[in-house]
N, C-alpha and C positions, 0 to 999 in steps of 0.2 A: 541495732542501729539505724539512725531515722536518714531515710534517702532524698537527698534533695535535686530538684529536677528542675530542667531547661523547658521554656513553653514558647509554642510558636502557631502560627496561625496561618492557612491559605484558604485560597477563594479560587470554585470553578463556577462557570457557568452552569445552572441546571441539568441544560440538555448537552453538556460535554460529555462524547463519546470515549473519549479519556481516562475517565475515572479510576478506570482499574488498574490504568499504568501507572496514575499519580500514585495510589495507593501503597502499590509496588517499590515505586522510587522514593516514598516519604519510610517505607518499612527498614528498606534495604540502609538506609541512612540512621538506624534508632531511634526513631520517631514511633511514638505508640499515640493512637488516635482516643481521645478523650470523649468529644462531643460534635454534635453538629447541629448547624442554626441557619435557618433560611433566611435570604436577605431579598424578599420580594420586589423591592427597588431594585435593584439589579438582577432580577433573574437568576439568582446564585444561589450556591449553598457553601458556609463558611463551615472549615475543617479546625478544631483545636487539637493541639498535639502535645504532647511533652516525650523527654528521657530523660534520664539519668544520669546527675554529672559526677563525676571522679576525678577526683583533684582538682578541682575546678575547673575540668575541660567538661563539655558535653558532650557523652560519650555518644560514639558514631555506630555501637553495635548494632548488627543486623537482629531484626526478631522476623516474627513468621510472616512471609506475605498474603497466606490465606485468612491469620489472623485479623491482619488490617482489615480485608476486606469485609468480614464476619464482626467486627466492632462498628465498620462504618454501617452495616445496615441493621445491628442492635440499636444503634444511635441516633438511626433515622427515624424507627420502630418509636422508641422512646420520646421523641422529640412531636409524636404524633399523640402521642397516650397523653389523658388526663393526670394530673396530678391526684394521688387519691391519697387520702393521711386517714388512718384507723383510729389514733388518740392524738390530736392536734394536742394537747395542754401537754402529755408529754413528750411530745416530739419536739414542739416548739418554747419547753420551758427555760424561762430566765428570770434576773430579777429587775427588769428594768424598766417593767410595763407602771407607766403612770397613776395612781391611785385618782384618777378624775372620770367620771362615769361618759362614755358617749353622748348619752343623751344631753349633755352641754354643748353639743351643737347648736342648738336653738341658742344661745348667747353669743355665738361667735358671729362677724360679720362675713357677708357673702363672699366668698374666693372669686377673685378680678384674674389672677394667674393660676395656671396650674404647671408644676415643673414635674417631669418624668425622667429618673435617672436609674439606670441599671451597671451593677459591679458582679467582677468575677475574680472571685479571689482564688488565690493559687492552692495547689491541694496541701495541706496540712496546716494552712491558713485561715480555713473557714472561723470558728471558732473567736481566735485573735480579732480578725478582722469586723464579725460582729459585735463584739467588744465595744469595739473604737467606734463604728456607727451609730450604735442606741445607747450609748453615753454621752453623746455628742447632744449640747442645747440649741435649737433652731430659733433665737431671735425674731428670725425674719420672717417666720412660716405662722399661719393660723393653727394647723394642725399638718401632720406628716404621717403616713401611713407605708409601714414597710413590711417586706416578707420575703421569702424564698424559695425557690423553686427545686426540681427532682434534680434539676444539675447545678443546685446549687449557687443559680445568678442570684443577686440581692435586688429588689427596687425598692426605691423610694418614691412617694409621690406627695409631694407638696403643695399644700393649697395656700397662695399667699393674697395680701389685701390689695397689692400697688404694683406696679411694672418697679419701684425707685426698690423695692422689697426684695422682687426677682431678683435686679440688679446686683442689690448687695448681697445675697446667699449665692450668687453665681460667683462674685468676689472670695468670700470667704469658702466657700466651695473648695475652688482653685488650692489655695494655702491648704486645707487640711487633705486634699488630694495628695501634695505634696510628701508628707507627713506618713502617708498607708502606702506608697508608690512600691515598696516593695510586695506587699502582700497580694496585689493584684494581677492578673494577667491581660495584657494590653490588646486591644482589639486589630484587625491589622492596618490601619489607618493608623496606628500609634497612640491613639487614645484610651487613658483607662477608664473610660466610660460611657454608653452609649445613651444619650441624653437629647430629651428635647421638651419643647412647652409652647403654650399658646395661651391669647388671653379666652376666659370663660364664656361661650355662649350659654351654658344652662345648667344652672345649679338646682339638685332636686332631692332635699333630706327628705327622709321619712321619719319624722321626731318619735311619732307611737312606736315602730320598731326598734328605732334606737333604744328608747325607757324601757320597751317590754324586754328585748332580749340583749341588753348590757355584755352580759357574761358568755354569751354562745361565742361558739367560734364562728369566724368570720372567713370570706373568700375575698381577696382583692384579684379585678382581672382590668388589663390595659389594653384596649384595643383600637388601632389606627386604622381606618374607612377613608377609601378614596371613593370618592363620588362622579357619577357621570356629569361632565358639566352642564349637559342639557337639565337634568335633575338636580341641580344644585338646590332649588328654593323649596322644590316639592321633598326634597329629603329632609331638609333641615324643619319642613310643618310639621314631618312625622317623628322627627327626633326631639323637639325640643318642645318636650311635654314632662311631667311629671309619671316617673314609672309607674305601671300598675301591675306590677311582679309583686305574690306575695310576701316573699322573704326578703325583699331589697332594704338596703338600710341608705343608701344615696347612689345616687346616678351623677356624673358630671359631665359634659361635652363642651369640649374648645378646640379652636383651629389650632391645626397641628403645624408649627413653626408661623412661616407667612405665607402662606398658600390660601387661595380660597375655594380650593377641591376635596380638600382633606380635613379629616377631624379627628381627634381623641376622644376615646370612650373610656371613662372611668366609673366601673360599677363594683360598689362595697354589697356581699348578699352572705347569706347564711351557709358557712361552707357547705354542709350536705343539699342545699340545693344551689351549688354556685353556674353563675350563667356564663359559660367561656365563648370564646368566640362562632365555636357552631352551632350553639344553642343562640346567640345575642342574634345570628343570622337567620336561624331555620324557625325561632320560636317566640321571641318577644315580640314581634311584628309581623307574625304569621307570614311570613316569606314576604310582607312587602318590600321590603330592600333589596330582595334579588334585580329588578330592573333598573334599580336606580345606581348601586353602585357597582365598582370595578372591583369584586371580591379579588380575583387575582392580586391583585394590586393592594390588596389590604391584607393585615396580618396581626395576629394574637401576638402582642410584646410582653404579656405577662398573665398569667392566671394560676392562682393556688394560693395556700393558706396566708391568712395574716399572721403576722409574728407581734408585730409590735406597733403603737401608736405611741408620737407626742404630741400633747395637746401644748399652745401656748399658754400658760395662768394669767398673762396680764390682763386676756380679755375678762376671765371669771371674775377679777377686781372691779369692774364697772360698775 
């Protein structure tokens, strides 16, 4: 018998001393903790819950309170761990990958806008949502890179040629979201996605690596970085350069929304050499970024295996 679930989200400040009380209160109402996500901007944690629906009514049967606290600790530990994939070809196989070489990036125009969107499908809806997401065409995009993490959150990174294309994509995306609304868990603010975009400041593809390692598994990482206001120009001088990382396929630096002190870093690496947030700050710039950025107000939005790539073949016909 397939169980139907009701979902909800709660949010608490990171330093809240009543966390255990909150766990017990939610447990007494039948809620089971699914996962925990940090929100550095608000200095809080977001807790995702589910409970069974019986005869169309969300069940309020109590669960073990100690279990809720244990699940919380486990979820927070998982959130800090790197996504490890032993056989990505097996774990992420599907029929939608386009038969277009990644090396065709040399034929694409330089992106002017990057848009990043995260989705959280409901339990039991992962495969259906994945199919709906991957089978779409994106005529407004140059290319779109997609993946999902251990928490089964999907991320889509879209590169676009103009602001008009980005506006068109938002309009089309809203209509499409209406069609998959029943598959998604909403965020605390009621939104079906977590998203942001911005103009591209720097675009650095490594065409040689893209040609040599077309068929190798890849990893996608998105990091939002807050800069010290007094060090914005110094930071820009450091980050707006081609990457020297041996197994990097491309990196992109973009403005975060309409801010002037926050940027988006997007990197595509070989899966086994993935550069997540910790490595980005510690290794890539030899700790030179440390005094220039506010690490506690920066966050890793996504880091995990790339699962699907969509290319706009109109650029290949020119």
